[in-house]
N, C-alpha and C positions, 0 to 999 in steps of 0.2 A: 549412540549415546554420547553426550558431551559431559565430561566431568571437569568442573572448574572450582577454584577456591584459592585462598592465600596460605593454606597450610599443606605443605607437601607431604607431611607424615600422614595426615588424615586422608588425603587423596590416594596415597599408596595403600593404606589399609583398606579403603573402599574397593580399590581395584582388586586386591587380593581376595576379599570376601566375595566379590562378584565372580571372579574367575573360578572359585570353588564350585559355585552353583551353575554357572553357564560357560559354554564355550565362547571365548572372546579373544579378540586380537587388539593389541595396543597399537594405534596408528600414529601416536605422537602428537605434535602440534597440529591443531586444526587448520585445514586449508579449504575444505569444501564440505558443506552440510546441506542436504536436501535442496540442491541447486543454488545455494548461497555460497559465494566466494568470499573467504575471509583472509585478508592480507595483514600481517603484523609488521609494524615499522616502529621507528623511534617515536613517532607521534602517537601511536595507538593502534587501533584495529579499524581497517576499512572494509566494510561489508557491501557487496554489490552482487548483481546477477547478470554480469556481462555476457557470459557464455549462454545463459538461458535466453537473454534478449536476442542474441545473434541467431539462436535456433528458431525463435519465433519468426524472424525475418525470412529465413529459409522456408519454414513450414508454410507460411502464408504468402509465399512468392513476392516478398516486399524487399528483397535484397538490392534491387536496382531502382527502387522508388526514390523520389525526390524528398529530401529532408524538410521538416517543418520546424519553425522556431518555437512554436507553442503546441501543446497537446490538443487544444480545441480552439476553433474559430471564436474570436471574441463576440460576446452577446448572442451566441447561437441558441436558438430556441427550437428544439426538436419536437415534432408533432407525431403522435402515435398513429395517425391516419393519413400522413402525408407521404407521397411516393409510392412506388410499386412494391408489392410484397415480394420478398426474396423467394426464388425458386427453391433454394436449399438453405433453410434457416440454420442448419447444423453448423455451417462454417462460421456464421456470425456468432453463435453461442460458444463455439470452440475458441474463437478469437477473444471474445470478452472474458471467458473463463481464464484464458492464459494471461490476459492483462491484469486480472484481479490478483493472480499469484505474483505478478511483477511488482505490485504495489507494496510488497513486503519490504523492499528497500528503496522504493521510489514514491515518497509521499506526495511529490508535486503532480503526479498523474491521478491521484486518488479521486479528485472531484470529477474529472473527465470520465474516468472508468465507472464511477458511480452513476453518472448520467446515462451512459449507453447501456448499463446493466439493467436499467429500469424497463427496457423494451424487449426482453427475451421472449415474450409470449408470441408476438406477431411482428417480427422485425421487417423493416422496409429498407429500400436502397439508401436513403439519406443516413440511416443509422449505421449501415455498413461503412459508408464513407467516413462517418465520424469516428468509428472504431479504427479504421485503417489510418486515419490521420494521427491518432495517438501513437500507433506503431511507427509512423513516419517521423514523429518527434523523437521517439525512443532511438531510432536509427542514428540520429545526430547527437545523441547523448548517451552512448553506450558506456562511457566511463563514469557516469554518475553513480553515486552510492552514498553511504553514510559513514562518516569518519568519527569514531568514538575515541577522543583524545584522552590521554592520561590526565586525571583530575583528582585533586584532593577533596574537593567540596562538591559532592553529588547532590545538588539541590533540584528537587522536582518542581518544574514550572509548567503551567498550562496556559494555553491560549484558545480562544473560541471566537467564532463569528457565524453569522447567518444572514440570509436574505429574507425577504418577506413576500410570500406568495409568488415566488419566482417561476414555478412550474406552470406553464400556460395550459397544460392538459387538465389539471385538477386543483390548481392554486395552492398546493402544498408548498411549504418552505423547505429550504435546504440548510442544514447546519453542519458545522465541522469543528473539530478540535485537534489540538496537537500538544503532546506532553514531551518536554525535554528533560533529560537528566544528564548534567554535564555539558557536553559539547554538541550533542545531536539528538534528534527525535527518537523516542523509544516507543511511542504509541500515537496513532492518529486515525482519524476517521472523517469521511465526508458522506453524509446520508440524508435522504429526503425524510422529513418528519412524518410521523404517522397521524398527526392531528392537524387541523386547520386552525391557525391562530387568527384573531380578529384585528390585531394591531401590531405595528412594528415593535412597540415597547413590550407588549406581551410576549412577542417572539424572542426578544433578547433575554427576557426574564426566564423563559422556558429553557433557552439554550444554556444560560449560565447555571441553572439548576442541574441540568444534565452533566455539565462539566464538573460541578462540585461532587456529584455522585461518583463520577469516574475517578476524580482525584482521591476521594476517600478510599475507594477500593484499591487504588494503586499504592496509597500510603500503607494500607494493611499488608499488601504483598511485600513491601520493602521493609516492614518492621521485623 
């Protein structure tokens, strides 16, 4: 459990109340939580998953693989029926599931991970190569993470974008959003839409509507 706040007295009272009801140990300043590494500095807090990413390279035998500059080949179009079916689909699913957890601190791989995660049912060899490429990109960017700087003005700002009928398998569009508070992203998503839109302008309208809904909910949480 993480206890945080700007009132030391209230934090101390809460710890005392919890210790009466539960067996607990005070670990002090946070350093690691559920695989997330949190480093405090004069700038603020840097959150990463460096150790977790290294463990993935070892687990999937990618420690000696060649690094890639991007998580996905530009303009790559994956087909659900192209290539040979994998003999053991479990490895692909385990790799994709592990990459999904890595997106907690790596928003730049969210789109690529979202794409490969759409083929969990019947994965084929090109899909495995695409997933492995993401890990090869991670290998060269192990020190990446999110730096939350000290800031007096925490303004919530949101950004969104979408393609139109970009998925050649079913002509669904993909949209994404990112919310920043202060110096770094706090919420983001890349996802294939559930509906088929008939025009590019309709798609942007739908995407903006979804962003506004997300923004309203996050405003309520911050209130």
